C-alpha positions as CSV (number, residue, x, y, z in Angstrom):
1,M,-39.1,76.7,106.1
2,A,-39.3,73.8,102.9
3,H,-37.5,70.6,102.9
4,P,-34.7,71.1,101.0
5,A,-36.0,67.5,99.1
6,Q,-39.4,68.7,98.4
7,H,-38.0,71.9,97.5
8,E,-35.5,69.5,94.6
9,H,-38.8,67.9,93.8
10,H,-40.4,70.8,92.5
11,E,-37.8,71.7,90.6
12,H,-37.8,69.1,89.1
13,A,-41.1,68.7,88.1
14,D,-41.1,73.0,87.0
15,R,-38.4,71.1,84.9
16,Q,-40.2,68.9,83.2
17,Q,-43.1,70.7,82.5
18,A,-41.3,73.2,81.0
19,A,-39.5,70.7,78.3
20,H,-43.5,68.9,77.6
21,E,-44.9,72.3,76.5
22,H,-41.5,73.3,74.2
23,H,-41.9,69.0,72.4
24,G,-45.4,69.8,71.8
25,H,-45.0,73.9,70.3
26,D,-42.2,71.7,68.3
27,E,-44.7,68.6,67.1
28,Q,-47.8,71.4,66.9
29,H,-44.7,73.2,64.2
30,G,-44.1,70.1,62.8
31,H,-47.8,69.6,62.4
32,D,-48.6,72.9,61.1
33,G,-45.7,72.8,58.3
34,H,-46.7,69.5,57.5
35,H,-49.9,70.7,56.5
36,G,-48.3,74.2,55.3
37,R,-46.9,71.4,52.4
38,D,-49.9,69.3,52.0
39,H,-51.6,72.5,51.0
40,G,-48.8,73.1,48.7
41,G,-48.3,69.6,47.1
42,H,-52.4,69.6,46.9
43,H,-52.4,73.3,45.1
44,D,-49.6,72.8,42.8
45,H,-51.6,69.0,42.0
46,R,-54.7,71.3,41.9
47,A,-52.5,73.7,39.1
48,H,-51.2,70.3,37.2
49,G,-54.8,69.4,37.0
50,G,-55.7,72.3,35.2
51,H,-52.8,73.0,32.4
52,H,-54.2,69.2,31.3
53,Q,-57.5,69.9,30.9
54,G,-56.3,73.5,29.5
55,H,-54.5,71.7,27.3
56,G,-57.8,68.7,26.8
57,G,-60.5,71.1,26.5
58,G,-59.3,75.2,25.4
59,G,-59.9,74.4,22.6
60,A,-57.5,73.6,19.1
61,D,-54.0,75.3,17.9
62,W,-54.4,77.1,14.8
63,R,-51.4,74.8,13.5
64,T,-53.2,71.2,15.1
65,A,-56.4,73.0,12.5
66,A,-54.3,73.4,9.6
67,Q,-52.8,69.8,9.6
68,A,-56.1,68.8,10.1
69,T,-56.9,70.5,7.1
70,L,-54.5,69.9,5.2
71,H,-54.8,66.3,4.9
72,C,-58.9,66.8,4.2
73,L,-57.8,69.3,1.4
74,T,-54.9,66.2,-0.1
75,G,-58.1,63.5,-0.5
76,C,-60.2,65.9,-1.8
77,A,-57.6,67.7,-4.3
78,I,-56.7,64.0,-5.4
79,G,-60.9,63.4,-5.5
80,E,-61.5,66.3,-7.7
81,I,-58.4,66.1,-10.3
82,L,-59.4,62.3,-10.5
83,G,-63.6,62.9,-10.5
84,M,-62.8,65.5,-13.6
85,V,-60.1,62.8,-15.8
86,L,-63.1,60.1,-15.2
87,G,-65.3,63.1,-16.2
88,T,-63.5,64.1,-19.3
89,A,-62.8,60.9,-20.1
90,F,-65.9,59.4,-20.4
91,G,-68.0,62.6,-21.5
92,L,-70.5,64.0,-18.4
93,H,-72.1,66.6,-18.6
94,N,-70.9,68.7,-15.3
95,G,-73.7,67.6,-13.0
96,A,-72.4,64.1,-12.9
97,T,-68.6,65.3,-13.1
98,V,-69.2,66.6,-9.6
99,V,-71.2,64.0,-8.3
100,L,-68.9,62.2,-8.9
101,S,-65.3,64.7,-8.2
102,I,-67.1,64.8,-4.7
103,L,-68.2,60.9,-4.1
104,L,-64.5,60.5,-5.3
105,A,-63.0,63.2,-2.2
106,F,-64.9,61.6,0.5
107,V,-62.9,58.3,-0.6
108,F,-60.2,59.2,-0.9
109,G,-60.0,61.7,2.3
110,Y,-61.6,58.8,4.3
111,A,-58.5,57.0,2.7
112,L,-56.0,58.7,4.0
113,T,-57.1,58.6,6.9
114,M,-57.5,54.6,7.8
115,R,-54.3,54.1,6.5
116,G,-52.8,55.9,9.1
117,V,-55.3,54.4,11.7
118,L,-54.9,51.4,10.7
119,K,-51.3,50.7,10.8
120,A,-51.7,51.7,14.9
121,G,-52.7,49.0,14.6
122,L,-57.0,49.2,14.4
123,D,-59.1,46.9,12.9
124,V,-61.0,47.4,8.7
125,G,-64.0,48.7,10.8
126,A,-62.6,50.4,13.9
127,A,-60.7,52.5,11.1
128,V,-63.8,53.4,8.9
129,K,-65.7,54.8,12.5
130,V,-62.5,57.0,12.5
131,A,-62.0,58.0,8.9
132,L,-66.2,59.0,9.6
133,A,-66.3,61.0,12.9
134,A,-62.5,62.5,11.9
135,D,-62.9,63.8,8.3
136,T,-67.2,64.0,7.3
137,V,-67.6,67.8,8.2
138,S,-64.6,69.0,7.9
139,I,-64.7,66.7,3.6
140,L,-68.4,68.1,3.5
141,V,-67.2,71.7,4.2
142,M,-64.6,71.7,1.5
143,E,-66.6,70.1,-1.4
144,L,-68.9,72.6,-0.2
145,I,-67.8,75.4,-1.3
146,D,-65.2,74.0,-4.0
147,N,-67.5,73.1,-6.2
148,T,-69.0,76.5,-5.6
149,V,-66.4,77.7,-7.0
150,M,-65.8,76.2,-9.9
151,V,-69.4,76.1,-10.9
152,T,-70.0,79.9,-10.8
153,V,-66.6,81.0,-12.6
154,P,-67.6,81.2,-15.7
155,G,-66.4,78.4,-18.1
156,A,-64.3,76.0,-15.2
157,M,-66.8,73.5,-15.8
158,D,-67.1,73.3,-19.2
159,A,-62.6,74.3,-19.9
160,G,-60.6,70.9,-20.4
161,L,-57.9,69.4,-18.8
162,G,-55.2,71.0,-21.4
163,D,-57.0,74.3,-20.6
164,L,-55.2,76.7,-17.8
165,L,-58.3,78.1,-16.7
166,F,-59.5,75.0,-15.8
167,W,-56.4,74.4,-13.3
168,V,-56.8,78.0,-12.2
169,A,-60.4,77.8,-10.9
170,L,-59.2,74.2,-9.3
171,A,-56.7,76.2,-7.5
172,G,-58.5,78.6,-6.6
173,S,-61.1,76.7,-5.3
174,L,-59.2,74.7,-3.1
175,A,-57.5,77.6,-1.7
176,L,-60.3,79.2,-0.3
177,A,-62.1,76.2,0.5
178,F,-58.7,75.5,3.0
179,A,-58.3,79.1,4.9
180,L,-62.9,78.6,5.3
181,T,-62.5,74.9,6.8
182,V,-59.4,75.8,9.0
183,P,-61.5,77.8,11.7
184,V,-63.9,74.5,11.5
185,N,-61.3,71.8,12.5
186,K,-60.6,74.2,15.1
187,W,-63.5,74.4,17.1
188,M,-64.3,71.3,16.0
189,I,-60.8,69.6,17.1
190,G,-61.1,72.0,20.4
191,R,-64.6,70.0,20.8
192,G,-62.6,67.1,21.1
193,R,-64.4,66.5,18.3
194,G,-63.5,65.8,14.4
195,H,-59.5,65.2,13.7
196,A,-59.2,65.4,18.0
197,V,-60.5,61.2,17.7
198,V,-57.2,60.9,15.6
199,H,-54.9,61.9,17.0
200,A,-54.7,59.2,19.8
201,Y,-53.8,56.7,17.3
202,H,-51.5,58.8,15.7
203,Q,-47.9,57.1,16.4
204,H,-45.3,59.9,17.3
């Protein structure tokens, strides 16, 4: 027959062991829950990172590409019109007028971009590099299309500034150049090139 003191001692030990096992189970559950939350946090972080990656490398939208192309179109139009005016004023032949118009289109296209980045605080040297990287391909494509149309349309280059044919041909050539250059800018911006280099300096 067991002594009462021994019986109470065994019951007390059993209660301690049960309490210890229960406490250990709670700790394990809490630990697992912590891991679950961590796992979820990491999952959310990866998803958030993927979201940013999609914005950075998933390609530009058409609106951004159209705005970049419109920017180039403005410089090209100013250069084209001024080149035609000067070519007519100085009596230049068609080839010289086209060359002058292309040169002025690049000058004004670069100047518009430089004006924006200079306001953002860049020095002249850095602004020139940004403009060259942002606009060269876009203006080149636009000028190639634009002048090809102007030379191809019968009588357009020989028409004076007061002739409707000149302005209709010029408007049509610029519109076609814009339409065909937008996809080029979209492709370049989506890969961090072209006008993508300007966006970092824009102040919104």
